Every structure is written in C-alpha cells, then in structure tokens.
C-alpha positions as CSV (number, residue, x, y, z in Angstrom):
1,X,-5.6,-68.6,-9.4
2,X,-3.7,-71.7,-10.6
3,X,-3.8,-70.7,-14.3
4,X,-2.1,-73.8,-15.5
5,X,-4.9,-76.1,-14.2
6,X,-7.8,-74.2,-15.9
7,X,-6.5,-74.2,-19.4
8,X,-6.5,-71.3,-21.9
9,X,-10.3,-70.9,-22.0
10,X,-10.5,-71.1,-18.2
11,X,-7.7,-68.5,-17.9
12,X,-9.6,-66.2,-20.3
13,X,-12.7,-66.6,-18.2
14,X,-10.8,-65.8,-15.0
15,X,-9.3,-62.6,-16.6
16,X,-12.8,-61.5,-17.8
17,X,-14.2,-61.9,-14.3
18,X,-11.3,-60.0,-12.9
19,X,-11.7,-57.2,-15.4
20,X,-15.3,-56.9,-14.4
21,X,-14.3,-56.5,-10.7
22,X,-11.7,-53.9,-11.6
23,X,-14.2,-51.9,-13.6
24,X,-16.5,-51.8,-10.6
25,X,-13.9,-50.1,-8.5
26,X,-14.1,-46.3,-8.4
27,X,-11.3,-43.7,-8.8
28,X,-7.6,-44.1,-9.6
29,X,-5.9,-47.4,-9.2
30,X,-2.4,-48.7,-8.4
31,X,-1.4,-52.1,-9.6
32,X,0.9,-54.3,-7.5
33,X,1.9,-57.4,-9.6
34,X,3.7,-60.4,-8.2
35,X,6.0,-62.5,-10.5
36,X,5.4,-63.1,-14.2
37,X,1.9,-64.5,-13.7
38,X,0.8,-61.2,-12.2
39,X,2.6,-59.3,-15.0
40,X,0.7,-61.2,-17.6
41,X,-2.6,-60.4,-15.9
42,X,-1.7,-56.8,-15.7
43,X,-1.0,-56.7,-19.4
44,X,-4.5,-58.1,-20.0
45,X,-5.9,-55.3,-17.9
46,X,-3.9,-52.6,-19.6
47,X,-5.0,-53.9,-23.0
48,X,-8.5,-52.5,-22.0
49,X,-8.3,-48.8,-22.9
50,X,-10.9,-47.7,-20.3
51,X,-9.0,-49.4,-17.5
52,X,-5.5,-48.3,-18.7
53,X,-6.3,-44.7,-18.1
54,X,-7.4,-45.3,-14.5
55,X,-4.0,-46.6,-13.3
56,X,-1.8,-44.0,-11.8
57,X,1.1,-46.2,-10.6
58,X,2.6,-49.6,-10.8
59,X,4.5,-51.9,-8.4
60,X,6.4,-54.8,-9.9
61,X,7.3,-57.4,-7.3
62,X,9.8,-60.0,-8.4
63,X,9.0,-59.3,-12.1
64,X,9.5,-59.1,-15.0
65,X,11.8,-62.1,-15.6
66,X,12.8,-64.0,-18.7
67,X,12.4,-67.7,-19.3
68,X,15.9,-69.2,-19.1
69,X,17.4,-72.5,-18.3
70,X,18.3,-71.2,-14.8
71,X,14.7,-69.9,-14.3
72,X,13.3,-73.3,-15.3
73,X,15.7,-74.9,-12.9
74,X,14.6,-72.6,-10.1
75,X,11.0,-73.5,-10.8
76,X,11.8,-77.2,-10.6
77,X,13.6,-76.6,-7.3
78,X,10.4,-75.3,-5.8
79,X,8.6,-78.5,-6.3
80,X,8.4,-80.5,-3.0
81,X,11.0,-83.3,-2.9
82,X,13.1,-81.8,-5.7
83,X,16.3,-80.4,-4.2
84,X,18.2,-79.5,-7.3
85,X,16.1,-78.3,-10.2
86,X,19.1,-78.3,-12.5
87,X,19.7,-82.0,-11.9
88,X,16.1,-82.7,-13.1
89,X,16.1,-80.4,-16.1
90,X,19.5,-81.0,-17.5
91,X,19.2,-84.7,-18.5
92,X,15.8,-84.0,-20.1
93,X,17.1,-81.1,-22.2
94,X,20.3,-83.0,-23.1
95,X,18.1,-86.0,-24.3
96,X,15.9,-83.7,-26.4
97,X,18.9,-82.0,-28.0
98,X,20.5,-85.4,-28.7
99,X,17.3,-86.6,-30.4
100,X,17.0,-83.4,-32.6
101,X,20.7,-83.6,-33.5
102,X,20.2,-87.3,-34.5
103,X,17.2,-86.4,-36.7
104,X,19.3,-83.6,-38.3
105,X,22.2,-86.0,-39.0
106,X,19.8,-88.6,-40.6
107,X,18.1,-86.0,-42.9
108,X,21.4,-84.4,-43.9
109,X,23.7,-87.4,-44.1
110,X,26.9,-86.7,-46.0
111,X,26.6,-83.0,-45.6
112,X,28.6,-82.0,-42.5
113,X,28.4,-78.3,-43.1
114,X,24.6,-78.4,-43.3
115,X,24.6,-80.5,-40.1
116,X,26.8,-78.0,-38.3
117,X,24.8,-75.0,-39.5
118,X,21.5,-76.6,-38.4
119,X,22.8,-77.6,-35.0
120,X,24.3,-74.1,-34.5
121,X,20.9,-72.6,-35.4
122,X,19.2,-74.9,-33.0
123,X,21.6,-73.9,-30.2
124,X,21.1,-70.2,-31.0
125,X,17.3,-70.6,-30.8
126,X,17.6,-72.4,-27.4
127,X,19.8,-69.6,-26.1
128,X,17.7,-66.8,-27.5
129,X,14.2,-67.8,-26.7
130,X,11.8,-66.0,-29.0
131,X,9.2,-65.9,-26.2
132,X,11.7,-63.8,-24.2
133,X,12.0,-61.3,-27.1
134,X,8.2,-60.9,-27.4
135,X,7.7,-60.7,-23.6
136,X,10.5,-58.1,-23.2
137,X,9.1,-56.0,-26.0
138,X,5.6,-56.1,-24.5
139,X,6.9,-55.1,-21.1
140,X,9.1,-52.3,-22.6
141,X,6.3,-50.9,-24.7
142,X,3.5,-51.3,-22.2
143,X,0.9,-48.5,-22.4
144,X,1.1,-47.6,-18.7
145,X,2.5,-44.1,-18.2
146,X,2.3,-43.8,-14.4
147,X,5.4,-44.1,-12.2
148,X,6.8,-47.6,-11.6
149,X,8.4,-49.2,-8.6
150,X,10.5,-52.4,-9.0
151,X,11.0,-54.6,-6.0
152,X,13.4,-57.4,-6.3
153,X,16.3,-59.3,-4.7
154,X,19.6,-60.8,-5.9
155,X,18.7,-63.9,-4.0
156,X,15.6,-64.6,-6.1
157,X,16.0,-68.0,-7.8
158,X,13.1,-67.5,-10.2
159,X,13.5,-64.0,-11.5
160,X,17.0,-62.6,-12.2
161,X,17.6,-59.2,-10.6
162,X,19.4,-58.3,-13.9
163,X,16.2,-58.8,-15.9
164,X,14.3,-56.5,-13.6
165,X,17.0,-53.8,-13.7
166,X,17.2,-54.0,-17.5
167,X,13.4,-53.5,-17.9
168,X,13.4,-50.6,-15.4
169,X,16.2,-49.0,-17.4
170,X,14.3,-49.5,-20.7
171,X,11.2,-48.0,-19.1
172,X,13.2,-45.0,-17.8
173,X,14.6,-44.4,-21.3
174,X,11.0,-44.4,-22.6
175,X,10.3,-41.5,-20.3
176,X,8.6,-43.4,-17.4
177,X,9.4,-42.4,-13.8
178,X,11.0,-45.5,-12.3
179,X,12.3,-46.4,-8.9
180,X,14.0,-49.6,-7.9
181,X,14.5,-51.3,-4.5
182,X,16.8,-54.3,-4.2
183,X,16.1,-56.3,-1.0
184,X,18.9,-58.2,0.7
185,X,18.4,-61.9,1.4
186,X,14.8,-62.2,0.4
187,X,13.5,-65.0,-1.9
188,X,11.0,-64.7,-4.7
189,X,7.9,-62.5,-3.9
190,X,8.7,-62.7,-0.1
191,X,10.5,-59.4,0.3
192,X,8.3,-58.0,3.0
193,X,8.6,-61.2,5.0
194,X,12.3,-60.9,5.4
C-alpha cells in the first residue's frame, strides 16, 4: 500500500482492514516484514494484545533502519532520473541550515556565545534525530517474544546493516532468540532475487 498517498486517516483505515484480515486467520502466525514500512505495520499489529499472542516467529527483511542523511540520500537515489541522491539532498539541507543560522544570528545579535550554543544544539539535533531514538526504543522493547530472523545486506543503500545488527543484539540481550543472515551483493529487500 502506498501509505504516503492516502494520508494519516487513510493509513489508519488500511491498518484496520489489515488487522481484520489477520484476525480471520486461524492458528499461529509468523510475520515477515519488509523494510521500515512493514516494521511500522507490524508494530500496529503487535499493539493488539489478542494478535500479539498468536505470533510465534518474526522475519525482519531489510529492517529496522534509522532515518539518517545517508538513508535519505539512498531514498532520493531510487527516484527515477535521480542518479545521486546526496547531490539532491545536500544543497536543500545546507540552505535550510543557513536560513536557521541566519535567524539565530538576527535574534541573538551581539551575543556570539549564545549564537554558537544554539547552532551547536541545532547541529546536535540534526545528528541525533529524536525520531530515531523513539523508533529504536519501540523496536527494542517490542512485545513479541518469538524467535526473530534478521535478513540484510551490506550493500543495502536504504537500511544500514549496522542498524540491523545493533537491533538484533539489543533483542538478544532482552532474552529473545535471534538469528542473523547477511546476504552478499543484494540490494534493499531483494535478497532472495540475488
């Protein structure tokens, strides 16, 4: 489902319809999620206590990944006609940072230490995306207790293999049986094709 084109309400309706279909299935279930979109859908399913108990295993394919500058660049590079995502994203981000720094300078004129502090805080926020912290915690503390298999590749341009391994390690420390398989040479969510 193209979640972005249906808006938040449309996405909620899609999740509700999907949950109804999952409830109609009988017996134990295994979830196989693809990329972060699939991971978000799985979290919506696991928030439903009656469904959470029915899952006996989980496969994470090219997920979970954090939202970073490199990830955004990788997404941009997948758009037809865009060869280098970084080339498209970098000028936009630089322009935004320039505008914010200019506003900070205007509001704090004559106070260079305040300017420096605010600009450093802004840079820190850009490097440490609060969305990533919340997402990482929700994945780490997910209610699923069944064994987990992580499928990923070091060649994936959208989800860093390091993010996947970090989450698998966190889950293992939480007492979850985890297995990892790193494919060689396969792109994002195309491991079985290569």
